[in-house]
C-alpha positions in Angstrom: 88.1 87.9 -98.8 85.7 90.5 -100.2 86.9 92.7 -102.9 86.2 96.4 -102.4 84.6 98.1 -105.4 85.1 101.8 -105.9 81.9 103.6 -107.1 81.8 106.3 -109.6 78.8 108.5 -110.4 77.8 109.3 -114.0 75.4 111.8 -115.6 72.6 110.3 -117.6 73.7 109.2 -121.0 77.4 108.9 -120.1 79.2 106.6 -122.5 81.5 105.4 -119.7 78.6 104.1 -117.5 78.6 100.3 -117.4 75.7 98.0 -118.2 74.9 97.5 -114.5 74.4 101.2 -113.9 71.1 102.5 -112.6 69.6 105.9 -112.2 69.1 107.6 -108.8 67.1 110.6 -107.7 68.7 114.1 -107.8 69.0 114.3 -103.9 70.7 110.9 -103.8 73.2 112.0 -106.4 73.9 115.3 -104.6 74.5 113.4 -101.4 76.9 111.0 -103.0 78.9 113.7 -104.6 79.1 115.8 -101.5 80.1 112.7 -99.4 83.1 112.1 -101.6 81.9 109.5 -104.1 84.0 109.8 -107.3 82.5 111.8 -110.1 83.2 110.6 -113.7 85.8 112.8 -115.3 84.1 112.4 -118.7 80.5 113.5 -117.9 81.2 115.5 -114.7 77.9 114.9 -112.9 79.1 117.1 -110.0 79.2 120.1 -112.4 75.8 119.1 -113.9 74.3 119.1 -110.4 75.8 122.5 -109.6 78.3 121.3 -107.0 81.4 123.5 -106.9 84.7 122.4 -105.4 
């Protein structure tokens, strides 16, 4: 059985991002946040991208 992994988006330089993290383009990050991918509560990439609730 495959284990589901929940994804979280981080802003660049976030201390909570894991070693396997990689950067994405701004439009990819905006799309992910608006599609409901979890935003890190420490670095708040949704706020940094200008996405309002």
